[in-house]
Phi, psi and omega in degrees: 000134177234161177055046173261165171254123179249114173268122189243130175292159182254291184298123178067011170243312176262324180218160180291143180216302189291337178300328180287325176291322177297318180295319178297322179295319178297320177297319178298316180298320177297317183290318179296314176049057185293138187283331186240337181269137176287166178298323178295322179295319179294319177301321180296320177296316179298319178300319179294321177296316180296317180299319181290332186263353184303316184299323183268327186256340183072201183251154175132173185292324181296312178295322178298320179298318178293326177293321176298318180297315180298320179295318180296316180298329182281326190248346185302138181259012179226167177301137185265121179256164176298324179295320177299314182295322177296320178297315181297315180297325182295331178303318180277322184296330180296338180300327183297334183261005179295141173294147176284122180250100181293143177287144185308132173083000184296312185297311180297322181292319177295322176302315181293311184294324182296336178278352185237339188219171175267123183251134178232136176261128179229120181223153180242156179138191179297125186305316182291320178297313182291323178297319179297318180293319178299314181299316184286340181288333184074014185259352189302328182297345178280348190243142178279342182203143175240124179245123175247115186239160179286324181213141175260085178243174182307322180298321180295320178291322178295320179294318179294319179300317180289318182299319184260008182047055180274148175271112185306321183291345179245017183242133183233136171261130182245122179187180186253348184265114178304320185290309189260337182259343184241297185295320181295311178293325176298320178294334179272003177092009178266174171266167183213149175237118181266118176241092187296151175234134186295343183248027179299136180302136185301328181286350176267352184282143181191150175296138177295132184252152176283152178207176181292337181274178179271150179235129177241131180246123179241171177261328184220153180300324182297338180289350174302331180295335181279346185241340182236000000 
């Protein structure tokens, strides 16, 4: 296939992201050290807090830090001090200073695809956080357009398609999240390429759904060269 439009996800597709949230969560679990709840039970409580707060706080390290604080305030078995809260918040805030770790083969694959197709970067989350990651990645030059959205749902894909006058039958979303990178664009009439990541956030997981567009499932980002 030539002269397609590839909309490419950023976090956990182009660079590592969720591993840093997982590490921060492990640090939080160690610090909380709950006497009766298992680590899985505490994670379940944190997941519910995150799910409840997504609409108001969105995605990103800042919101995650506040979620950790709320979880700590809810579950702590000792008197809560300001120092404790600062420690808990710092687990999430440190994510903002993490170096961008590109996934293997991303640069060479983008070089190849950019000579054959139109590339668009689409990422969701806090605008300033995501803009900073795009800038620090050094990848923006590969893309004709960068879209930072609050949520990647069918409406967001429809708006992007209309804004850039894209042909749905020649447009593919490439990403690791079944919910936001695959099912949502398929529902909007686009095609999709699923490139799973072993550390995908649990709230992004969902059964792959059928849609009017085509679905391609790969094992690695570099395999895009074999199909596009």
